[in-house]
N, C-alpha and C positions, 0 to 999 in steps of 0.2 A: 586225529591223535588216538593212539591205542589206549584202551582202558583196562583196568583190573578191578572188576566190581565184586564186592562182597556184601552180603546181607547180614546184619547183626540183629538178633532178636533178644529182648530182655524182659523177663517178668520177675520182678524182685520181691523182697520181703513185704513191701507195702501191699502187694496183691491187689493192685488197682486195675491192672490190665497189661497188655503187651505193647512195649515200645519197640519200634523198628527203625533201622537206618540202612540206607543203601549208600555205600561208601566206595569211592574210587581210590585205590592204592597205587595207581600207576605213577604218580608224581612223587617228589621228595616229601610232600606234605599230604596226608590223606584229605580228600575232598568229599564232603557230604553232598550226595546227589539228590536224595529225597528222604523224607521221614514219614512215618505213619504211626497211628495209635489205635489199638482195638481194646475198648474197656471190657473188663470181666463182667458178665451178667451177675447180679447179686447171688443167685443160687450157686454158681460156679465158685465164687469167692467163699461162700459159706461152707461148701463141701470141702474145699481145699483147707480151710481153717480147721475143720473137724479132723482131718488126717494128721494134724500136729500132735494129737494125743491118741493112744490106742483105742480102737473100737471094733465092733463086729464086722467081719468080712472085709478087712482093710485091703487085702490083695486085690479082690475083685473091684472094689471102689477105685483103687489107685489105677488099675488098668483102664477102666472106663474114662476116668478123668484125664489120663495121659492121652487117650485118643481124642478127647474133646479139645484138649490144649493144642494138639497137633493141628487140628482143623482151624483153631484160632490163629496159630502161628502161620499157617498157610494163607489165611485170609489177609493177615498183616503183610505178608510177603507180596501177595498179588497187588495190594494197595500201593506198596512201594514201587513196584514195577510200573503200575499204571500212572502214578504221579510223575515218574521219570520218563515215560515213553520208552521203557526198556523191555526186553524179553528175557525169559528164563535162560535161554541159550547164551546170553551175554554175561551171566553171573557165574563166577567160578565156584562159589560155595555159600551156604548159609551157616552161620555160627549161632547155635541155640543150645544153651546149657539146661533149659527146662526150669520148672518151678520147684524150688526147694520146699520140702515138707518135713524133713528131719535133718538136722546138722549136729552130729555128735562125733567130732574128730577125735576126742579123747578116748573113744571106744573104737576108733578105726573106720568110721564110715560117715558118709553124707549121702542123702537121697534126694534126687530131683525127678519130678514127673515129666516125661516127654516120650514121644514115640518117633524117633528120628526116621525110621523106615517109612512110616506113614507120611511124614512130612516130605520126604523125598518123592514119594509116589504122587502126592497132591500138587507138588510144585515142579517136578522134573529137574530139581537142583540137588547137587551133592550136599549132604548135611554133616557138619562137624558138631559133635555133642559130647556129653559126659566129661566136661573139662576138669572137674574137681578131683576125680578118683585117683588119678596118677599122683597128684601132690599128697593126698592122704596116704597113699601106699608108701610114699617116700619119707613119711614122717612129718609132713607139713599139715597145715590147717585146712587146705582146700578152699580157703577164702582169706581175704578178698581176691577176686579174679583180676581186677583192673590194673594193679601195679605193672604187670607185664606189658600192657598196652601203653601205660604212661611212660615206661622206660623207653619203648620204641619211638615214641612221638615227642616226648618232652625232655629227655635227658640232655644235659649240657656239660661239655668238658670243663667248663670254668666255674659254673654256678651250682650251688647246692639248691635243690628245689624240693619243697614239701607240697603235696597236692592233697587237698581235702575233698573227698567225694561224699556228699550227704545223700545217700540212698535211703532205703528203708532202715538200714543200719549204716552209720557213718564209718568211713575208713580213711586211713592216711597212707600215702605213698611217700617214701623217702628216697630221693635220687641224689646221691653224693658222688662227686667226681672220683673215679678210681675205686669205688666201692660197689659191691653187689647191690642190686635193687632190693629194698625191703618194703613191706606193707603189712598193715594189720587193722583189724576192726578197733575203733577207739570209743565207741559208745552208741547209744540209740540215735536215730535220725527221724526220717519221715514216718516211720512205723508208729511212733508215739504221737507225733504231731497230727497225723491223719486221724488217729483214734480220738484225740481230743476234739478235733474239728467236727467229727461225726457226732460226738456226744453233745457238744455245746452249740454248734452252728447248724447241724443237720445237713452238712455238706461233706463230700468225700475228702476235701483238703482245704487248707487256708490259702486261697488263690493269691499269689503274689506276696504271701506273708503279711498281708495288710493287717489282719487281726492281731497277729503276734507282735507287729511293730508298735501297737498301742500299749503293750504291757511293759513290765519292769522285772528285772531279776529278783527272785526271792532268795536271799542269801541262806537262810536257815534251811529251806527246802533243798536248794542246790547242794549244800554241805551234806545233808542227810543222804541224798541220792549218791553222792560221790563216795560214800562209805561202802558201797557195794564192792565185794571182793574182786570183781572183774577189773576194776581200775588199778588194783595193786599188782595184777599179773604183768610180767614182762613180755614184750613181743617176742616172737610172733604169737598172736592170739586172735580168735574169732568167736562170734556168738550167733545164735539163731534167735527165733522169737522168744 
């Protein structure tokens, strides 16, 4: 049976590492062939976090980190191929938007670190990158990215579907029959959860949500947090760290 293999690489707001998936799009429903994960070394994560605020020689630091990320993306891709027993020649493309370090759509830009040319040289596979800029140029938010995929895979002509994606920042996709796809960031997600786990558990995340499951909602705290002006903005809307 013919295959249509695509590699997807994601390194999100939580900055914990690179998640990769090798997916076959030949059939009516995409099929995950293999997955892989490459954690960020602590020094890489710290340097990426430092770039979220202005500092000395940012351009040089960004270029070096982009190259380092490309090597990590390539490592993840090779793991995917090895896990699946596939070759680079069998893969049509790699989709990799890079690591966001600045997201300021209200001023007309968003910035992700990546070196697609280097990633192509390291893997021998065509790379599709810089997903967000066209949407920003057209007056959009450039985020979240996932609603387009949700629409292609989960849209139903009879049912309205809402899909919640809890990434580093949580986002919603709204799929209404006969209406255009819409999506927006709806609040913080794993970014805050992971930071809390690091501070109180000494771990990178709360595995399985087990620690969180022992807690209870604090109404006064929740109410105070919901006063943030972001929650009063009408969609489309997005946010960074």
